[in-house]
ROSELUM-452988 format. One record per residue (C-alpha): residue number from 0; x, y, z. Coordinates in nm, 2 decimals. Each point is the difference from the previous one (the first is absolute). Layout:
N
[pt NUM [X Y Z]] ...
This chain:
321
[pt 0 [0.00 0.00 0.00]] [pt 1 [0.13 0.35 -0.09]] [pt 2 [-0.07 0.29 0.22]] [pt 3 [-0.03 0.38 -0.06]] [pt 4 [0.09 0.19 0.31]] [pt 5 [-0.18 0.34 -0.01]] [pt 6 [0.10 0.30 0.20]] [pt 7 [-0.18 0.25 0.23]] [pt 8 [-0.33 0.11 -0.17]] [pt 9 [-0.11 0.28 0.24]] [pt 10 [-0.35 0.03 -0.15]] [pt 11 [0.11 0.02 -0.36]] [pt 12 [-0.25 -0.24 -0.15]] [pt 13 [0.04 0.12 -0.36]] [pt 14 [0.38 -0.06 -0.02]] [pt 15 [-0.05 -0.33 0.16]] [pt 16 [-0.25 -0.11 -0.27]] [pt 17 [0.24 0.12 -0.26]] [pt 18 [0.29 -0.19 0.15]] [pt 19 [-0.21 -0.32 0.03]] [pt 20 [-0.09 0.03 -0.37]] [pt 21 [0.36 0.05 -0.09]] [pt 22 [0.09 -0.32 0.19]] [pt 23 [-0.28 -0.20 -0.18]] [pt 24 [-0.26 -0.01 0.27]] [pt 25 [-0.37 0.04 -0.10]] [pt 26 [-0.31 0.09 0.20]] [pt 27 [-0.21 -0.32 -0.01]] [pt 28 [-0.28 -0.10 0.23]] [pt 29 [0.05 0.31 0.22]] [pt 30 [0.38 -0.05 0.06]] [pt 31 [0.32 0.06 -0.20]] [pt 32 [0.15 -0.33 -0.10]] [pt 33 [0.29 -0.15 -0.20]] [pt 34 [-0.01 -0.34 -0.15]] [pt 35 [0.35 -0.10 0.12]] [pt 36 [0.11 0.25 0.27]] [pt 37 [-0.10 0.15 0.33]] [pt 38 [0.06 0.35 0.14]] [pt 39 [0.15 0.08 0.34]] [pt 40 [-0.08 0.34 0.15]] [pt 41 [0.25 0.14 0.25]] [pt 42 [-0.24 0.21 0.20]] [pt 43 [-0.09 0.37 0.02]] [pt 44 [-0.32 -0.01 -0.20]] [pt 45 [-0.15 0.32 0.15]] [pt 46 [0.07 0.36 0.08]] [pt 47 [0.10 0.29 -0.23]] [pt 48 [-0.16 -0.11 -0.33]] [pt 49 [-0.33 0.09 -0.17]] [pt 50 [-0.18 -0.35 0.01]] [pt 51 [0.05 -0.16 0.34]] [pt 52 [-0.29 -0.24 0.02]] [pt 53 [0.04 -0.11 -0.37]] [pt 54 [0.37 -0.08 0.05]] [pt 55 [-0.08 -0.21 0.31]] [pt 56 [-0.28 -0.18 -0.18]] [pt 57 [0.22 -0.10 -0.29]] [pt 58 [0.26 -0.15 0.23]] [pt 59 [-0.25 -0.16 0.23]] [pt 60 [-0.20 -0.17 -0.29]] [pt 61 [0.33 -0.13 -0.15]] [pt 62 [0.10 -0.15 0.33]] [pt 63 [-0.34 -0.16 0.06]] [pt 64 [0.00 -0.13 -0.36]] [pt 65 [0.34 -0.16 0.05]] [pt 66 [0.17 0.21 -0.26]] [pt 67 [0.21 0.19 0.25]] [pt 68 [0.16 0.01 0.34]] [pt 69 [0.02 0.32 0.22]] [pt 70 [0.19 0.09 0.31]] [pt 71 [-0.04 0.29 0.25]] [pt 72 [0.17 0.33 -0.04]] [pt 73 [0.05 0.27 0.26]] [pt 74 [-0.30 0.19 -0.14]] [pt 75 [-0.23 -0.29 0.06]] [pt 76 [0.14 -0.04 0.35]] [pt 77 [-0.06 0.37 0.06]] [pt 78 [-0.35 -0.02 -0.13]] [pt 79 [-0.08 -0.28 0.25]] [pt 80 [0.15 0.20 0.28]] [pt 81 [-0.21 0.31 -0.10]] [pt 82 [-0.32 -0.21 0.01]] [pt 83 [0.07 -0.22 0.31]] [pt 84 [-0.08 0.15 0.34]] [pt 85 [0.28 0.01 0.26]] [pt 86 [-0.11 -0.25 0.27]] [pt 87 [0.20 0.20 0.26]] [pt 88 [-0.13 0.35 -0.08]] [pt 89 [-0.36 0.09 -0.02]] [pt 90 [-0.09 0.18 -0.32]] [pt 91 [0.34 -0.05 -0.15]] [pt 92 [0.13 -0.22 -0.28]] [pt 93 [0.31 -0.20 -0.06]] [pt 94 [0.11 0.26 -0.25]] [pt 95 [-0.07 0.35 0.15]] [pt 96 [-0.24 0.22 -0.19]] [pt 97 [0.04 0.35 0.13]] [pt 98 [0.09 -0.02 0.37]] [pt 99 [0.38 -0.02 -0.03]] [pt 100 [0.29 0.17 -0.18]] [pt 101 [-0.03 -0.28 -0.27]] [pt 102 [-0.37 0.05 -0.06]] [pt 103 [0.03 0.26 -0.28]] [pt 104 [0.26 -0.22 -0.19]] [pt 105 [-0.22 -0.30 0.04]] [pt 106 [-0.30 0.18 -0.14]] [pt 107 [0.19 0.14 -0.30]] [pt 108 [0.14 -0.34 -0.09]] [pt 109 [-0.34 -0.17 0.02]] [pt 110 [-0.24 0.27 -0.14]] [pt 111 [-0.04 -0.14 -0.35]] [pt 112 [-0.12 -0.34 0.13]] [pt 113 [-0.22 0.15 0.27]] [pt 114 [-0.17 0.23 -0.26]] [pt 115 [-0.13 -0.31 -0.18]] [pt 116 [-0.10 -0.22 0.29]] [pt 117 [-0.05 0.18 0.33]] [pt 118 [-0.36 -0.04 0.12]] [pt 119 [-0.07 -0.28 -0.24]] [pt 120 [-0.03 -0.38 0.04]] [pt 121 [0.30 -0.04 -0.24]] [pt 122 [0.23 0.15 0.26]] [pt 123 [-0.04 -0.29 0.25]] [pt 124 [-0.02 -0.26 -0.29]] [pt 125 [0.34 0.11 -0.15]] [pt 126 [0.17 0.02 0.35]] [pt 127 [-0.12 -0.36 0.06]] [pt 128 [0.16 -0.10 -0.32]] [pt 129 [0.32 0.18 0.09]] [pt 130 [0.01 -0.22 0.31]] [pt 131 [0.02 -0.31 -0.22]] [pt 132 [0.33 0.11 -0.17]] [pt 133 [0.32 -0.18 0.11]] [pt 134 [0.31 0.19 0.10]] [pt 135 [0.21 -0.19 -0.25]] [pt 136 [-0.02 -0.26 -0.27]] [pt 137 [0.26 -0.28 -0.04]] [pt 138 [-0.05 -0.23 -0.31]] [pt 139 [0.24 -0.27 -0.12]] [pt 140 [0.21 0.23 -0.21]] [pt 141 [-0.05 0.35 0.14]] [pt 142 [-0.09 0.22 0.30]] [pt 143 [-0.22 0.31 0.01]] [pt 144 [-0.02 0.25 0.28]] [pt 145 [-0.10 0.37 0.00]] [pt 146 [0.32 0.16 0.12]] [pt 147 [0.27 -0.21 0.17]] [pt 148 [0.08 -0.37 0.02]] [pt 149 [0.13 -0.01 0.35]] [pt 150 [0.07 -0.36 0.11]] [pt 151 [0.02 0.06 0.37]] [pt 152 [-0.32 0.20 0.02]] [pt 153 [-0.18 -0.25 -0.23]] [pt 154 [0.10 -0.28 0.23]] [pt 155 [-0.11 0.20 0.30]] [pt 156 [-0.35 0.08 -0.15]] [pt 157 [-0.08 -0.34 -0.16]] [pt 158 [-0.13 -0.17 0.32]] [pt 159 [-0.22 0.30 0.08]] [pt 160 [-0.17 0.01 -0.34]] [pt 161 [-0.28 -0.22 -0.14]] [pt 162 [0.09 -0.30 -0.21]] [pt 163 [-0.05 0.23 -0.31]] [pt 164 [0.25 0.25 0.14]] [pt 165 [-0.27 0.25 0.09]] [pt 166 [0.00 0.24 0.29]] [pt 167 [-0.23 -0.10 0.29]] [pt 168 [-0.20 0.26 0.17]] [pt 169 [0.23 -0.01 0.31]] [pt 170 [0.31 0.03 -0.22]] [pt 171 [-0.16 0.29 -0.18]] [pt 172 [-0.03 0.18 0.33]] [pt 173 [0.35 -0.07 0.12]] [pt 174 [0.15 0.08 -0.34]] [pt 175 [-0.16 0.35 0.02]] [pt 176 [0.18 0.08 0.33]] [pt 177 [0.33 0.17 -0.08]] [pt 178 [0.31 0.00 0.23]] [pt 179 [0.01 0.24 0.29]] [pt 180 [0.32 0.17 -0.11]] [pt 181 [0.26 0.02 -0.28]] [pt 182 [0.25 -0.23 0.18]] [pt 183 [-0.25 -0.28 0.01]] [pt 184 [-0.09 0.05 -0.37]] [pt 185 [0.36 -0.05 -0.11]] [pt 186 [0.07 -0.33 0.17]] [pt 187 [-0.03 -0.33 -0.19]] [pt 188 [-0.21 -0.16 0.28]] [pt 189 [-0.33 -0.10 -0.17]] [pt 190 [-0.33 0.15 0.10]] [pt 191 [-0.33 -0.03 -0.20]] [pt 192 [0.02 0.37 -0.10]] [pt 193 [0.36 -0.02 -0.11]] [pt 194 [-0.04 -0.32 -0.19]] [pt 195 [-0.32 0.10 -0.19]] [pt 196 [0.14 0.35 -0.06]] [pt 197 [0.32 -0.14 -0.16]] [pt 198 [-0.19 -0.25 -0.22]] [pt 199 [-0.25 0.26 -0.12]] [pt 200 [0.21 0.32 0.00]] [pt 201 [0.36 -0.11 -0.02]] [pt 202 [0.29 0.06 0.24]] [pt 203 [0.08 0.35 0.11]] [pt 204 [0.32 0.13 0.17]] [pt 205 [0.05 0.33 0.20]] [pt 206 [0.23 0.23 -0.20]] [pt 207 [0.30 0.14 0.18]] [pt 208 [-0.08 0.35 0.14]] [pt 209 [-0.05 0.26 -0.13]] [pt 210 [-0.10 -0.17 -0.33]] [pt 211 [-0.37 0.02 -0.11]] [pt 212 [-0.19 0.01 -0.32]] [pt 213 [-0.35 0.07 -0.13]] [pt 214 [-0.20 -0.30 -0.13]] [pt 215 [-0.23 0.00 -0.30]] [pt 216 [-0.28 0.15 0.20]] [pt 217 [0.22 0.28 0.13]] [pt 218 [0.04 -0.14 0.36]] [pt 219 [0.33 0.05 0.17]] [pt 220 [0.17 -0.33 0.07]] [pt 221 [0.29 -0.11 0.21]] [pt 222 [-0.02 -0.36 -0.09]] [pt 223 [0.06 -0.17 -0.34]] [pt 224 [-0.10 -0.33 -0.16]] [pt 225 [0.28 -0.25 -0.04]] [pt 226 [0.09 -0.19 -0.32]] [pt 227 [-0.06 -0.32 0.19]] [pt 228 [0.04 -0.23 -0.30]] [pt 229 [0.36 0.10 -0.06]] [pt 230 [0.25 -0.14 0.25]] [pt 231 [0.28 0.21 -0.15]] [pt 232 [-0.08 0.35 0.12]] [pt 233 [0.13 0.03 0.36]] [pt 234 [0.01 0.38 0.03]] [pt 235 [-0.27 0.26 0.04]] [pt 236 [0.08 0.15 -0.33]] [pt 237 [-0.03 -0.33 -0.19]] [pt 238 [-0.29 -0.16 0.19]] [pt 239 [-0.25 0.29 0.02]] [pt 240 [-0.28 0.02 -0.25]] [pt 241 [0.01 0.37 -0.06]] [pt 242 [0.03 0.23 -0.30]] [pt 243 [0.36 0.04 -0.11]] [pt 244 [0.03 0.36 0.13]] [pt 245 [-0.09 -0.12 0.35]] [pt 246 [0.19 -0.32 0.00]] [pt 247 [0.33 0.15 -0.10]] [pt 248 [0.00 0.21 0.31]] [pt 249 [-0.02 -0.29 0.23]] [pt 250 [0.32 -0.13 0.17]] [pt 251 [0.18 -0.32 -0.10]] [pt 252 [-0.04 -0.13 0.36]] [pt 253 [-0.12 -0.37 0.02]] [pt 254 [-0.37 -0.06 0.07]] [pt 255 [-0.10 -0.24 0.28]] [pt 256 [0.07 -0.36 -0.10]] [pt 257 [-0.36 -0.12 0.06]] [pt 258 [-0.12 0.23 -0.29]] [pt 259 [0.22 -0.19 -0.25]] [pt 260 [-0.25 -0.27 -0.10]] [pt 261 [0.09 -0.08 -0.37]] [pt 262 [-0.17 -0.28 -0.19]] [pt 263 [0.07 -0.36 0.09]] [pt 264 [0.06 -0.10 -0.36]] [pt 265 [-0.31 -0.22 -0.01]] [pt 266 [-0.33 0.07 -0.17]] [pt 267 [-0.05 0.32 -0.19]] [pt 268 [-0.19 0.26 0.21]] [pt 269 [-0.25 0.25 -0.12]] [pt 270 [-0.10 0.32 0.18]] [pt 271 [-0.19 0.32 -0.05]] [pt 272 [-0.03 0.31 0.23]] [pt 273 [0.31 0.20 -0.09]] [pt 274 [-0.14 0.25 -0.26]] [pt 275 [0.29 -0.04 -0.25]] [pt 276 [0.03 0.21 -0.31]] [pt 277 [0.15 -0.03 -0.34]] [pt 278 [0.04 -0.31 -0.21]] [pt 279 [-0.09 -0.32 0.19]] [pt 280 [0.31 -0.19 0.09]] [pt 281 [0.10 -0.26 0.25]] [pt 282 [0.12 0.08 0.35]] [pt 283 [0.22 -0.31 -0.03]] [pt 284 [-0.01 -0.32 -0.20]] [pt 285 [-0.22 -0.15 0.28]] [pt 286 [-0.21 0.30 0.10]] [pt 287 [-0.25 0.20 -0.21]] [pt 288 [-0.21 0.29 0.11]] [pt 289 [-0.32 0.06 -0.20]] [pt 290 [-0.11 0.33 0.15]] [pt 291 [0.08 0.28 -0.24]] [pt 292 [-0.22 0.27 0.15]] [pt 293 [-0.33 -0.02 -0.19]] [pt 294 [-0.14 0.19 0.30]] [pt 295 [0.18 0.31 -0.11]] [pt 296 [-0.01 -0.02 -0.38]] [pt 297 [0.26 -0.27 -0.05]] [pt 298 [-0.05 -0.35 -0.14]] [pt 299 [-0.19 -0.31 0.10]] [pt 300 [0.25 -0.28 -0.04]] [pt 301 [0.00 -0.38 -0.01]] [pt 302 [0.27 -0.26 -0.02]] [pt 303 [-0.08 -0.30 -0.21]] [pt 304 [0.16 -0.30 0.18]] [pt 305 [0.03 -0.34 -0.17]] [pt 306 [0.20 -0.20 0.25]] [pt 307 [0.35 0.16 -0.04]] [pt 308 [0.22 0.00 0.31]] [pt 309 [0.19 0.31 -0.12]] [pt 310 [-0.22 0.29 -0.09]] [pt 311 [0.03 0.21 -0.32]] [pt 312 [-0.08 0.36 -0.08]] [pt 313 [-0.17 -0.09 -0.33]] [pt 314 [-0.29 -0.16 0.18]] [pt 315 [-0.14 0.32 0.14]] [pt 316 [-0.32 0.13 -0.16]] [pt 317 [-0.16 0.34 0.07]] [pt 318 [-0.27 0.26 -0.09]] [pt 319 [0.00 0.37 0.09]] [pt 320 [-0.25 0.19 0.21]] 
């Protein structure tokens, strides 16, 4: 069986349909299907785009028809947290709405989805489907996870998940509780929050003071994502996922050893999440990212995998926004 691994959709239903057509899928019997292949969606179906519910419906119908697999992204996790009441705080939710310093950011990230579903039965229905999504997928020849294949955190979480690698209600609550301080955040010792956060958002490291940068939303940041798939970068300058003008200012001091994951040389691993730009290309011969920023006018990307153990740039397919 061949697989087409499709990147973050973020409510862009029309580019999704165009990409499926390009890959040879056809809408038959209410679901997009291919006679010889299956799609694998890496998560982040919602937020930002113009057709939230339609995008979710396309993916969901394909999964239910057996023509696709889908895993959870951080935006589905956030959507569940927005919807789910906090059992320890009356009137609050696992993902704060307005009552904390994070509320405004949480609202702005989620507003496109809420505009289509809030106050309707579809809201609860879609959230219930999000709860069925596994955190990762491991098939005989490949692995798929939204942001980071972290063996230690995967091993830690596995006994606490359902048999289908889904979050339980109790784990959803504990995974929403962040560490009390920055020191705890930057230790390797597993917690539900740190493990789920790493798998769905990647690994971050504190930048040496006074280094900061502004992210794509204009927020001031003192932490940067790490190129976890590459075991070679061992300095802040090499390992940080930052624009070149920010990265070249960082020192060549070594990063903490526990941040140097690398790839184990086994199955190819497919991820989304990182909002890459430019021509789709591999992160390594074993790791491919299929998120090329359709959410902000980039491309919706797929990798067409046919069993190869070493990945190849020529297998990317894409459509523009």
